[in-house]
C-alpha positions in Angstrom: 0.1 0.0 -0.2 1.0 3.7 -0.4 1.5 6.0 2.6 -2.0 7.3 2.3 -3.6 3.9 2.5 -1.1 2.6 5.2 -1.9 5.8 7.4 -5.6 5.7 6.9 -5.6 1.9 7.5 -3.5 2.2 10.8 -6.0 4.9 11.9 -9.0 2.7 11.0 -7.8 -0.3 13.0 -7.1 2.3 16.0 -10.7 3.5 15.7 -12.4 0.2 15.5 -10.2 -0.8 18.9 -11.6 2.4 20.4 -15.2 1.9 19.6 -15.0 -1.4 20.6 -13.8 -0.5 23.9 -16.0 2.7 24.3 -19.0 2.3 22.2 -18.3 6.0 20.8 -19.3 5.6 17.4 -19.2 9.5 17.2 -15.4 9.4 17.0 -15.8 8.2 13.6 -17.8 11.3 12.3 -15.2 13.9 14.2 -12.3 12.1 12.5 -14.1 12.4 9.0 -14.8 16.0 9.6 -10.8 16.7 10.4 -9.7 14.5 7.6 -12.0 15.5 5.1 -11.2 19.2 6.0 -7.5 18.5 5.4 -7.5 15.9 2.7 -10.1 14.4 1.0 -7.9 11.5 -0.1 -7.1 10.6 3.3 -10.8 10.8 4.4 -11.6 8.4 1.6 -9.0 6.0 2.3 -9.9 6.0 6.0 -13.5 5.3 5.1 -12.7 2.7 2.7 -10.4 0.8 5.3 -12.8 1.3 7.9 -15.8 -0.2 5.8 -13.4 -2.7 4.6 -12.3 -3.6 8.0 -15.8 -4.0 9.6 -16.9 -5.8 6.8 -14.5 -8.5 7.3 -15.3 -8.6 11.0 -18.8 -9.1 10.5 -18.0 -12.0 7.6 -15.6 -13.7 9.9 -18.0 -13.6 13.0 -20.8 -14.9 10.7 -18.5 -17.6 9.3 -17.6 -18.7 13.0 -21.0 -18.9 13.9 -21.7 -21.4 10.9 -18.8 -23.2 11.9 -20.0 -23.8 15.6 -23.6 -24.7 14.4 -22.2 -27.2 11.9 -19.9 -28.7 14.5 -22.8 -28.7 17.0 -25.2 -30.7 14.5 -22.4 -32.8 13.9 -22.0 -34.1 17.3 -25.8 -34.2 17.8 -25.8 -36.9 14.8 -23.1 -39.0 16.1 
């Protein structure tokens, strides 16, 4: 990745950790405001990274649930 994407991804990761710990979703809008006022490129990279990481987290959680359900159904059948 380039510098912009690297910095945006690092920020997105830290924001996700912060939101998970505090529940403070407002920080995202605040950061988007700061980034957008100074660099539209940085804002877009941050939002993209945030969406991709959150989507990946949700997809992995769904997969884990499906695997758990499958394993439970296998142990019931045996």
